[in-house]
GUBA-48490 format. One record per residue (C-alpha): residue in three letters; x, y, z; residue number from 1. Coordinates in steps of 0.05 Angstrom, whole numbers. Layout:
N
REC | aa | xx | yy | zz | i
REC | Ala | X | Y | Z | NUM
...
END
This chain:
98
REC | aa | xx | yy | zz | i
REC | Met | 4752 | 2649 | 541 | 1
REC | Ser | 4796 | 2629 | 576 | 2
REC | Phe | 4785 | 2554 | 616 | 3
REC | Thr | 4837 | 2549 | 685 | 4
REC | Gly | 4809 | 2479 | 706 | 5
REC | Thr | 4841 | 2421 | 702 | 6
REC | Gly | 4818 | 2340 | 708 | 7
REC | Gly | 4837 | 2315 | 771 | 8
REC | Ala | 4800 | 2377 | 800 | 9
REC | Leu | 4734 | 2358 | 767 | 10
REC | Phe | 4742 | 2288 | 777 | 11
REC | Val | 4750 | 2292 | 848 | 12
REC | Lys | 4693 | 2334 | 852 | 13
REC | Val | 4642 | 2291 | 814 | 14
REC | Leu | 4671 | 2237 | 842 | 15
REC | Val | 4642 | 2269 | 909 | 16
REC | Ile | 4582 | 2295 | 874 | 17
REC | Tyr | 4564 | 2227 | 858 | 18
REC | Leu | 4576 | 2184 | 918 | 19
REC | Leu | 4531 | 2241 | 961 | 20
REC | Ser | 4474 | 2233 | 910 | 21
REC | Ala | 4479 | 2165 | 920 | 22
REC | Ile | 4476 | 2161 | 992 | 23
REC | Thr | 4425 | 2210 | 990 | 24
REC | Phe | 4390 | 2172 | 944 | 25
REC | Met | 4383 | 2245 | 879 | 26
REC | Ile | 4370 | 2293 | 937 | 27
REC | Tyr | 4436 | 2321 | 926 | 28
REC | Met | 4428 | 2314 | 842 | 29
REC | Pro | 4412 | 2397 | 838 | 30
REC | Trp | 4462 | 2417 | 898 | 31
REC | Gly | 4508 | 2373 | 862 | 32
REC | Met | 4493 | 2406 | 792 | 33
REC | Cys | 4499 | 2464 | 827 | 34
REC | Ser | 4579 | 2460 | 851 | 35
REC | Leu | 4597 | 2443 | 797 | 36
REC | Ala | 4558 | 2496 | 747 | 37
REC | Lys | 4600 | 2550 | 800 | 38
REC | Trp | 4663 | 2509 | 794 | 39
REC | Tyr | 4658 | 2521 | 720 | 40
REC | Ala | 4647 | 2585 | 727 | 41
REC | Glu | 4705 | 2604 | 778 | 42
REC | Asn | 4753 | 2565 | 732 | 43
REC | Thr | 4734 | 2621 | 673 | 44
REC | Lys | 4743 | 2685 | 654 | 45
REC | Ile | 4718 | 2729 | 587 | 46
REC | Gly | 4762 | 2766 | 579 | 47
REC | Gln | 4794 | 2798 | 637 | 48
REC | Ala | 4715 | 2778 | 669 | 49
REC | Pro | 4703 | 2732 | 704 | 50
REC | Val | 4649 | 2692 | 708 | 51
REC | Gln | 4607 | 2683 | 770 | 52
REC | Phe | 4548 | 2636 | 790 | 53
REC | Phe | 4513 | 2639 | 839 | 54
REC | Gly | 4452 | 2581 | 845 | 55
REC | Thr | 4427 | 2555 | 901 | 56
REC | Gly | 4415 | 2488 | 903 | 57
REC | Gly | 4346 | 2485 | 932 | 58
REC | Ser | 4326 | 2526 | 874 | 59
REC | Leu | 4347 | 2487 | 833 | 60
REC | Phe | 4316 | 2426 | 867 | 61
REC | Val | 4248 | 2458 | 860 | 62
REC | Gln | 4251 | 2472 | 778 | 63
REC | Val | 4291 | 2403 | 776 | 64
REC | Leu | 4217 | 2373 | 817 | 65
REC | Ile | 4168 | 2423 | 776 | 66
REC | Val | 4187 | 2397 | 702 | 67
REC | Ala | 4210 | 2319 | 735 | 68
REC | Leu | 4130 | 2335 | 742 | 69
REC | Leu | 4101 | 2360 | 693 | 70
REC | Thr | 4137 | 2327 | 644 | 71
REC | Met | 4112 | 2254 | 675 | 72
REC | Val | 4044 | 2283 | 663 | 73
REC | Thr | 4038 | 2300 | 601 | 74
REC | Phe | 4066 | 2235 | 579 | 75
REC | Tyr | 4139 | 2258 | 563 | 76
REC | Ile | 4111 | 2332 | 516 | 77
REC | Tyr | 4135 | 2383 | 557 | 78
REC | Tyr | 4193 | 2351 | 554 | 79
REC | Pro | 4229 | 2413 | 509 | 80
REC | Trp | 4190 | 2465 | 548 | 81
REC | Gly | 4235 | 2431 | 617 | 82
REC | Met | 4296 | 2435 | 579 | 83
REC | Val | 4292 | 2507 | 553 | 84
REC | Arg | 4267 | 2526 | 630 | 85
REC | Met | 4319 | 2487 | 663 | 86
REC | Leu | 4374 | 2525 | 614 | 87
REC | Lys | 4334 | 2598 | 628 | 88
REC | Trp | 4342 | 2580 | 705 | 89
REC | His | 4418 | 2566 | 691 | 90
REC | Tyr | 4435 | 2620 | 642 | 91
REC | Glu | 4390 | 2671 | 705 | 92
REC | Asn | 4444 | 2656 | 744 | 93
REC | Met | 4503 | 2674 | 719 | 94
REC | Arg | 4530 | 2735 | 705 | 95
REC | Val | 4605 | 2760 | 668 | 96
REC | Gly | 4656 | 2806 | 709 | 97
REC | Ala | 4649 | 2844 | 773 | 98
END
């Protein structure tokens, strides 16, 4: 496995995501998280196979909203299941190879 990303490129990307998230009262955060996941994937290769991420901010927003609501309603009992749901969403939106 190899990774070709640089700290400078990541710093700029994270700074923009934080600024946009702050301006939009965190509504932009799912789209920013997808942007980061795509950047990580684009800079990662497993052997010679590229990693691709194709999740969208809209579908992640729905997941975050469901997990947040269920976690609040159940007084955090749902939290572990919510985190697993988020991880599943992330990995279901990744592919290795062309």
